[in-house]
N, C-alpha and C positions, 0 to 999 in steps of 0.2 A: 504494500499500499504506500502510495506517495505521501510525503509529508507537506509538500508545498508545490506551487505552480509558478512558473516564470511569468513575469509581467512586463518588465522593460529593463533598460540599461541606463545607469547613471555614470557620468564621466565628470570628474572635477577638473577645473582649469583656472589658472590665475587670470587669464583673459579669455572668457567664453566666446567672444565674437569670432576671432580667427579660428578657434578650435571648431566651433560649430560649422563655420563655412567650409573648412577642410573636410570634415567627416561627412557633411551633407553631400558635397561633391563627389567624394570617393564612393559613397554607398548609394548614390542616386536618391537621396531623401530631400524633402523640403524643410527649411529651417524657419521657425516661428519664434519671435522674440517673446519672452515671458517677463513677469514681474521680477524685480531683484537682480536683473542682469543675466538671468538664465535664458536658455534656448531649448526649444523642443524640436527635435528632428524627427520627421514622420513621413508616412505615405498612406495611401488608402488601406494598407494592411496595418492594424493597430500594433501587431506583435513586433513590428520594426522600429517602434519608438525608442529614441535615445534622448535622454536629458543631459545637456551640458550645463553644469552648475557652477557658480563662483565658489572659489576657495582661497584661502590665504596662500599666496605664492611661496611663503616661507615654509609651508608644511608639505609642499609637493616635492617628492624625491625621485621622479622618473615615472615613466609610463610603462606599467607592468603588464600590458596586454596588447596583442595585435590580432588582426583578422586576416585570414586568407580568403581572397575574393576571386571568383571566376569571372573572366571578362570575355566578351565576344571578340574584341580587338584590343591589343595592348595600347594602341595609339589613343584609345578613348580616355586614358588617364595621364598620358605623357605631359599634357599641358599643366597638370598639377605638380610637376616636378619629380616624377618617378624615375628611379635609377635602375637600369637593367642589371640582373644578376643571374646566376645559373649558367647553362650552356645551351647549345643549339637544340639538343634533344629534350631538354627540360628548362625552357626559358621562364623567367618570372621577373617581376619588377618589385622594387621596394620604394614605398612612398614614405618620406620622412616629413612628418607634419609638425605643427606647433608644439612647443614644450616637450620635446623628445618623444612624441607619439610616433608610432610606426604602423604601416599597413602593408602587408605582403600580398601581392596580386599575381594570380595565376591565370593564363589565358584559357578560354574555352573555345574548342573548334566549332561549336554550334551556338547561334544566338540563344540567349536566355532572357526570360521576361524581367528579371531583376538580378541584382548581384548577390549571389549566394556566398556565404562566408562561414568561417570557422573561428570560434572564440578560443584564444589560447590564454590559459591562466597559469601563473607560477604557483607552485606549492612545495612545501618542504618534503613531502612524500607523495609523488604523483599517483602511484598505484592506489594508496589508501584514500587519497582525495577523490579519484574517479569512482571508486567503489561507493564512497560516502554519498557523492552527488547523484549517482545513478539511483541509489535508494531514495534519496530525498525527492527526486523528480519522478520516480517510477519509470526510469529509462533504462537503456542498455549499456552495459559496461564492457569494454574491451581494453587489451593492453598490448604493447609491442613485445616481441620475443625476448629482447634483452632487459625489459622492465625499465627502460630509460624514460618512457612516457606512457600515458594511458589516456583513454578518451571515453566520453559518454555520448551516445547518439540516441536519436528518436526521443528527444525532450519535448514533451507536449507543450504546445502554444509558443515555442520558441522560434525566432527567425533564423537562427544559425543551424547548420547541419550537424555539427559536432562541437562538443566542449572538450578541448584538448588541454591536458595537464602536463606541464613540464617541470623538471627539477630546477628549483630556484636557488638552492643552496641556502641563502639567508634572504629574508623578506624585509622590505622597509617597514618602519613603524607606522607609516601612513599609506593607505591604499588610495588610488585615484579612480579605479574603475570598479563598480559594484553592480551586480544584478539586483534587481528588485524583485521580490517574491511575494506571493500571498500565501497564507496558511490559515486554515481553520482548526489546526491542531498545534498551537504553540507548545503546550506541555510535551507533546510527543516529540517535536522537533528539538526541544531542549534535552529530553531524555536520550535522544539519539546522538547527542554530542555538540549541538550548536550552543555557543557561548555568547552571553551579552557583552557587547563592546561599549555601546552608548545608546541612550534614548534620544539623543540630539541629532538631527539631520543637518547637513551643511546648508541646505536650502529647502524651504517648504513650498510645495507646488500649489500655491494659493490660486492659480489661474485655471484649475481644473473644475469640471462640473462636480458638484457635491462638496466642493471646497468653498472658500470665501470669494473666489475670483469669478471665473465664468467660462474660459475656453481652454482647450488643451486635449484631455483624454475624450474618447467617444462619449457622448451624452448617455448618462444612465449608469456609468460604471460605479460611481459613488466611492471609489477607492480612497480618495482623500477627503472624505467627509470629516468634518470637525470631531475630534474625539476618537478617531480610528487609531488604535495603538500601533506605532511604527518604531522599529528598533534597527540599529546597526549590530549585526552579529558576525561571528567568525566560527569556522569549523576548526578542528584540531590541527589541520595541515596549513592553516594560515590564510585561507581564502576568506575575505570579508564580503558580506552581502547585506542588503536591506530587506526587512521582513515587515509586511503589513498584516496584522492580526484581523482577519475577516470572519472570525467566529461569530455567528449570528447575523452575518451580512447577507444580502440577496445573492442568489447564485451567479448573477451577472458580474458581481465584484469578485467572485472567487475564480471563475474560469470564463473570462470575457471573450475568448477567441477560439476558432477551430484549430485543431492540432495540424502540424505541418510535418510530413515524412522527412526523414533524415538520411544522410549518406555517411560513409566513413571518412576518416581523416586522410590527408595527402601522405 
């Protein structure tokens, strides 16, 4: 049984505007300015939502995540400043974005409707982290033969095809990228190993329906209704995430989007 459901992605930035512009262009998303200097990147598919939220630049210690993106043509992102790497048999591009963010881009021989990608997260123990997250999401766990990395696929309601965990060695004290999840079983999630980090978010999405603002998430989600308990949490392997407790909430707030099939990592 799954403990939580993926909802969206949060990215902290010292200067949200160039970060939002970069990731919106790289992932074919629209950028919307929100209150407090934040941005919402989105598309007609709500599961693709990314929030770029302001944070104290002094707390930011590097971008600990990148995405592998399938592209119909490599030229489609060269204007963003991508640098080629790999070889003729396996060409790929690396996009170096603002504030040490990185996007790895792989070409697709066939046109695709949008840019599929793979989330890469550092962890102190990739195998254990992947197993933990597979259980949390009710997804599929797999690992490389040598045990250097492991991945989770078929994550319900997620826009990415795989969640890849790599050996980080040591992790910074401050994380810049966090998945936001919903759970109707907070006690079960804690018993399974999620630890509380903070009850304070770097930015409160007051512009969402159900919250004090008005525009942002699809109408009726109610995810950010006043009083909805929200926490920053961490698994034993160092991956931080945001959790919204939706126990007692309408079903639309718990699982607001259709599931998307997933593939394996590169």
